[in-house]
C-alpha positions as CSV (number, residue, x, y, z in Angstrom):
1,M,-4.8,3.3,-8.1
2,Q,-4.1,-0.2,-6.9
3,G,-2.3,-3.1,-8.4
4,V,-4.3,-6.2,-7.9
5,D,-1.1,-8.2,-7.4
6,D,0.4,-5.7,-4.9
7,I,1.8,-7.6,-1.9
8,V,3.2,-4.5,-0.3
9,V,-0.2,-2.8,0.1
10,P,-2.9,-5.4,-0.3
11,Q,-6.0,-4.5,-2.2
12,A,-8.1,-4.9,1.0
13,V,-6.2,-1.9,2.5
14,S,-7.3,0.4,-0.4
15,E,-10.8,-0.9,-0.3
16,A,-11.0,-0.3,3.5
17,Y,-9.8,3.3,2.9
18,V,-12.5,3.9,0.3
19,D,-15.1,2.5,2.6
20,A,-13.9,4.7,5.5
21,A,-13.8,7.8,3.3
22,A,-17.4,7.2,2.1
23,L,-18.5,6.8,5.8
24,A,-16.9,10.2,6.4
25,G,-18.7,11.8,3.6
26,E,-15.8,11.9,1.2
27,T,-15.8,10.8,-2.4
28,V,-12.9,8.5,-3.2
29,G,-12.3,6.5,-6.4
30,L,-10.4,3.3,-6.6
31,T,-9.0,2.1,-9.9
32,L,-7.8,-1.6,-9.8
33,L,-5.1,-2.7,-12.3
34,G,-5.0,-6.4,-12.9
35,G,-1.6,-8.0,-13.2
36,V,0.1,-5.1,-11.5
37,G,2.2,-5.1,-8.3
38,H,3.2,-2.2,-6.1
39,F,6.1,-0.6,-7.9
40,P,5.0,-0.5,-11.6
41,L,2.7,2.3,-10.7
42,I,5.7,4.6,-10.3
43,D,8.0,3.0,-12.9
44,P,8.1,5.2,-16.0
45,A,9.0,2.2,-18.1
46,A,5.9,0.3,-17.0
47,D,2.5,0.4,-18.8
48,A,0.8,0.9,-15.4
49,C,2.6,4.2,-14.9
50,A,1.0,5.6,-18.1
51,V,-2.4,4.6,-16.6
52,V,-1.5,6.5,-13.4
53,A,-0.4,9.6,-15.4
54,E,-3.6,9.5,-17.4
55,E,-5.7,9.3,-14.2
56,I,-3.8,12.3,-12.7
57,T,-4.4,14.2,-15.9
58,Q,-8.2,13.5,-15.7
59,L,-8.3,14.6,-12.1
60,A,-6.6,17.9,-13.0
61,W,-9.5,18.9,-15.2
């Protein structure tokens, strides 16, 4: 999960990680959330946090 407006961890860092993981034979997904910065992903009051929780739920299955 990556907020497109994240200035703490820029999107390019996450994209580089995904590329490196693929080169290493790993499967990594990247979900980009528009209009989201760094902290809403872990703020229970933010809509982005619900998206994160749903993604975690899907990965659990």
